[in-house]
C-alpha positions as CSV (number, residue, x, y, z in Angstrom):
1,M,-2.0,10.8,36.0
2,F,-4.0,9.3,33.5
3,L,-7.5,10.1,34.7
4,C,-6.2,13.8,35.0
5,Y,-4.8,13.9,31.3
6,T,-8.6,13.0,30.4
7,F,-9.8,15.5,32.5
8,V,-7.4,18.1,31.2
9,M,-8.4,16.9,27.1
10,D,-12.5,16.8,28.0
11,K,-12.0,20.4,29.2
12,E,-10.0,21.4,26.1
13,I,-12.4,19.7,24.1
14,L,-15.2,21.5,25.6
15,E,-13.7,24.9,25.3
16,S,-12.8,23.7,21.3
17,N,-16.4,23.6,20.7
18,R,-17.7,26.5,22.2
19,K,-15.6,28.3,19.8
20,A,-17.2,26.0,17.1
21,W,-20.6,26.8,18.1
22,N,-20.1,30.3,17.9
23,K,-18.4,30.5,14.3
24,A,-21.7,28.3,13.0
25,F,-24.0,30.5,14.6
26,G,-23.1,33.3,13.0
27,Y,-24.1,31.1,10.1
28,H,-27.7,30.1,11.8
29,K,-28.2,34.1,12.4
30,K,-27.6,34.8,8.7
31,A,-30.0,31.9,7.6
32,R,-33.1,32.9,9.7
33,N,-32.8,36.8,9.2
34,N,-34.1,38.1,12.2
35,K,-37.2,35.5,11.5
36,L,-37.3,34.3,15.6
37,Q,-37.4,38.3,16.8
38,R,-40.5,38.7,14.4
39,G,-41.7,35.4,15.3
40,F,-41.4,36.2,18.9
41,A,-43.1,39.8,18.7
42,D,-46.0,38.1,18.3
43,P,-47.7,36.5,21.6
44,N,-48.9,33.6,19.9
45,F,-46.0,32.8,18.2
46,T,-43.9,29.4,19.5
47,T,-41.2,26.7,17.7
48,F,-43.4,23.9,18.6
49,D,-45.1,24.7,15.7
50,E,-42.4,23.6,12.8
51,S,-42.8,19.6,12.4
52,K,-45.2,17.0,13.6
53,R,-41.9,16.3,16.2
54,D,-42.8,19.4,17.8
55,Q,-45.9,18.7,17.6
56,T,-45.9,15.1,19.7
57,V,-43.2,16.8,22.0
58,L,-46.2,19.6,23.1
59,A,-48.5,17.2,23.6
60,K,-46.4,15.5,26.2
61,I,-45.2,18.6,27.8
62,K,-49.2,19.8,28.1
63,G,-49.5,16.8,30.1
64,F,-47.5,18.0,33.0
65,D,-48.7,20.6,35.4
66,L,-46.1,23.5,35.1
67,G,-47.7,26.2,36.1
68,G,-46.3,28.5,38.9
69,K,-43.2,26.4,38.3
70,T,-39.4,27.0,37.4
71,V,-37.9,25.2,34.6
72,A,-34.6,24.8,32.7
73,H,-33.6,24.4,29.5
74,L,-29.5,22.9,29.3
75,Q,-27.9,23.3,26.0
76,T,-30.5,25.9,25.1
77,N,-28.8,27.6,22.4
78,N,-30.3,30.4,21.3
79,G,-33.2,30.2,23.9
80,R,-36.2,29.9,21.3
81,E,-37.1,26.6,22.9
82,L,-37.0,27.8,26.3
83,V,-38.9,30.8,25.1
84,S,-41.7,28.7,23.4
85,L,-41.8,26.4,26.5
86,L,-43.1,29.5,28.6
87,R,-45.2,30.0,26.5
88,V,-47.3,27.2,26.5
89,S,-46.6,25.6,29.7
90,G,-47.3,28.5,32.6
91,A,-44.1,27.8,34.3
92,K,-43.5,30.8,36.2
93,K,-39.5,30.9,35.1
94,G,-36.9,29.6,32.9
95,V,-33.3,29.6,33.3
96,G,-31.4,28.4,30.0
97,F,-27.9,27.5,29.8
98,D,-25.4,27.0,27.0
99,I,-21.7,26.8,26.2
100,S,-22.0,29.6,23.5
101,N,-21.7,33.0,24.2
102,D,-22.9,33.9,20.9
103,A,-26.1,31.9,21.2
104,I,-27.0,33.4,25.1
105,D,-26.6,36.8,23.7
106,E,-29.3,35.9,21.7
107,A,-31.8,34.1,24.0
108,R,-31.7,37.0,25.9
109,E,-32.7,39.3,22.9
110,L,-36.0,36.7,22.2
111,A,-36.4,36.6,26.0
112,D,-37.1,40.0,25.8
113,I,-38.8,40.4,22.5
114,A,-41.5,38.2,24.0
115,K,-41.6,39.2,27.5
116,V,-41.5,35.9,29.1
117,N,-39.6,35.9,32.5
118,A,-36.2,33.6,31.5
119,E,-32.8,34.2,32.2
120,F,-29.6,32.9,30.5
121,E,-26.3,31.6,31.2
122,C,-23.3,31.0,29.5
123,V,-21.8,27.7,31.1
124,N,-20.0,24.6,30.6
125,I,-23.3,22.8,31.5
126,L,-21.0,20.5,33.7
127,E,-20.1,23.4,35.6
128,I,-23.2,24.9,36.3
129,S,-23.6,26.7,39.6
130,D,-24.2,25.0,43.0
131,N,-26.8,27.8,43.5
132,Y,-29.2,26.0,41.4
133,N,-29.2,22.7,43.8
134,G,-32.9,21.9,43.8
135,Y,-34.0,24.8,42.2
136,F,-36.0,23.3,39.6
137,D,-39.2,21.9,39.1
138,F,-38.7,20.8,35.4
139,V,-35.6,20.1,33.0
140,Y,-36.1,20.1,29.5
141,I,-33.5,18.8,27.5
142,T,-33.9,18.5,23.5
143,E,-31.8,17.3,20.3
144,G,-28.4,17.4,20.4
145,S,-27.4,17.2,24.0
146,F,-25.3,14.2,25.1
147,S,-23.5,13.8,22.0
148,W,-21.1,16.7,23.2
149,L,-20.5,15.4,26.4
150,P,-17.8,13.3,27.3
151,D,-19.7,11.8,30.3
152,V,-23.2,10.3,30.2
153,N,-23.3,9.5,33.7
154,E,-21.2,12.9,34.8
155,Y,-23.8,15.0,33.0
156,F,-26.9,13.0,34.8
157,A,-25.3,13.9,38.0
158,V,-25.4,17.2,37.0
159,I,-29.3,17.0,36.3
160,S,-29.7,15.1,39.2
161,R,-28.4,17.8,41.7
162,L,-30.3,20.6,39.5
163,V,-34.3,19.0,40.1
164,K,-36.1,18.9,43.0
165,K,-36.8,15.8,44.5
166,G,-40.5,14.5,42.4
167,G,-39.7,16.7,39.8
168,W,-39.0,15.6,36.2
169,V,-36.7,15.3,33.4
170,F,-38.0,15.6,29.9
171,I,-35.9,14.4,27.3
172,T,-36.4,14.3,23.2
173,E,-33.3,13.4,21.9
174,I,-31.6,11.9,18.8
175,H,-31.4,8.1,18.9
176,P,-27.6,6.5,19.2
177,V,-28.5,4.4,16.6
178,G,-29.0,7.5,14.1
179,F,-25.2,8.1,14.2
180,L,-24.8,5.0,12.7
181,L,-27.1,5.8,9.8
182,G,-24.9,8.6,8.1
183,R,-24.4,12.1,8.8
184,G,-22.2,13.0,5.5
185,E,-18.9,11.0,5.0
186,D,-17.8,12.0,9.3
187,Y,-20.4,9.3,10.5
188,N,-20.5,6.2,8.0
189,R,-16.8,6.6,8.1
190,T,-15.9,6.5,11.8
191,V,-18.7,5.6,14.3
192,D,-18.4,2.4,16.4
193,Y,-21.6,1.6,18.6
194,D,-19.1,0.5,21.4
195,D,-16.8,3.1,21.4
196,K,-17.6,6.7,22.8
197,G,-14.8,8.6,20.6
198,P,-14.2,11.6,21.0
199,Y,-14.6,12.2,17.0
200,E,-13.6,15.1,15.3
201,L,-16.5,16.7,13.5
202,F,-15.3,17.5,9.6
203,T,-18.4,18.6,8.3
204,S,-20.5,21.9,8.7
205,L,-22.6,22.8,11.7
206,D,-24.7,25.0,9.8
207,Y,-28.2,23.2,10.4
208,V,-30.1,25.9,9.6
209,G,-28.9,27.4,6.4
210,G,-27.4,24.7,5.1
211,V,-23.8,26.4,4.3
212,E,-21.1,24.2,3.9
213,Y,-17.7,25.2,5.3
214,Q,-14.9,23.2,6.6
215,Q,-15.4,22.4,10.6
216,S,-12.2,22.1,12.5
217,G,-11.6,21.3,16.2
218,C,-15.7,20.0,17.1
219,F,-15.7,16.9,18.6
220,W,-18.5,14.7,20.0
221,Y,-19.2,11.6,21.9
222,M,-21.0,8.1,20.9
223,H,-23.1,7.3,23.8
224,K,-25.3,3.8,23.9
225,L,-28.6,4.2,24.8
226,S,-27.9,1.6,27.3
227,D,-25.2,4.0,28.7
228,I,-27.7,6.9,29.1
229,L,-30.4,4.6,30.6
230,N,-27.7,3.3,33.1
231,A,-27.0,6.8,33.9
232,A,-30.4,8.0,34.7
233,W,-30.8,5.2,37.4
234,K,-27.6,5.6,38.8
235,N,-28.3,9.3,39.8
236,D,-31.4,8.8,41.8
237,F,-34.2,9.0,38.8
238,E,-37.0,6.9,38.0
239,I,-37.8,6.6,34.1
240,Q,-41.5,6.8,34.2
241,E,-41.8,6.3,30.1
242,I,-39.2,6.0,27.2
243,D,-40.8,5.8,23.4
244,E,-38.3,5.5,20.7
245,N,-39.6,6.7,17.3
246,T,-38.3,6.8,13.6
247,K,-39.6,10.5,13.4
248,D,-36.8,12.3,11.4
249,T,-34.7,14.8,13.8
250,G,-33.7,16.8,10.5
251,C,-30.0,15.8,11.6
252,I,-29.6,12.3,10.3
253,D,-29.6,10.3,7.5
254,P,-30.5,12.8,5.3
255,E,-31.2,10.9,2.4
256,N,-33.8,8.2,4.6
257,N,-31.8,5.8,3.3
258,F,-33.1,3.8,6.4
259,P,-36.4,4.7,7.0
260,N,-37.3,2.1,9.2
261,F,-34.6,2.6,12.0
262,P,-35.0,4.4,15.1
263,R,-34.2,8.4,14.8
264,G,-35.2,9.9,17.9
265,F,-36.5,8.9,21.6
266,I,-38.4,10.9,23.9
267,M,-38.1,10.2,27.8
268,T,-39.7,11.0,30.6
269,C,-37.8,10.7,34.8
270,K,-39.1,11.2,37.8
271,K,-36.0,12.1,40.3
272,L,-36.5,10.1,43.9
């Protein structure tokens, strides 16, 4: 009975989060003011030019032979990273998945402008269709993915069924320790590294324009680095590399009070 209740609760939380991200997307779109639409009209434009961290990710991605391959981006938001990935990698096709229908609408627009072979689906990541089982050579996961899902092992089970045997998963994420460093009053006050949550987020989700508004009905989860590593191993992945770093993700410790603490990590896994 408890497991049933937990499942229903998590489903309700994910639906509530979808609405919260749709609300936030309106602020994001206003702040960008069609910057991405203008950018992707230039065939040389990508979002990998935005920071030193992006440059590090780009260098690692170029180490993969993705020419003619099929790639996925989970939690793709408005697709800007997937469109950029297709431009720099030579992959033949990309599919992006996200829970926000407003973000997916813009993702399709950006793909059309950029003239890349990308498709986008609005879906709860944990419910991606079995039609995509064994479909992808490369799965791409970027900052702000794990913390929105209730069970990291279940997440890796989905990733495992999507990627082909011998395929790759490339993850660049916020380091779990980063959530202890402060992201406004929400994190300092409530986070326990050993307590998964869920935690309700009350501060604004507008990380683009920085507009402050009262948030409600938005929840996130704490997953330790050991939880993430164990979930990868349990779901038939061999971890090829993990690199923890102190580079700012733009999401945590905005006042840089803890410059020597880990903020992010990059992990590469191969499907056995």
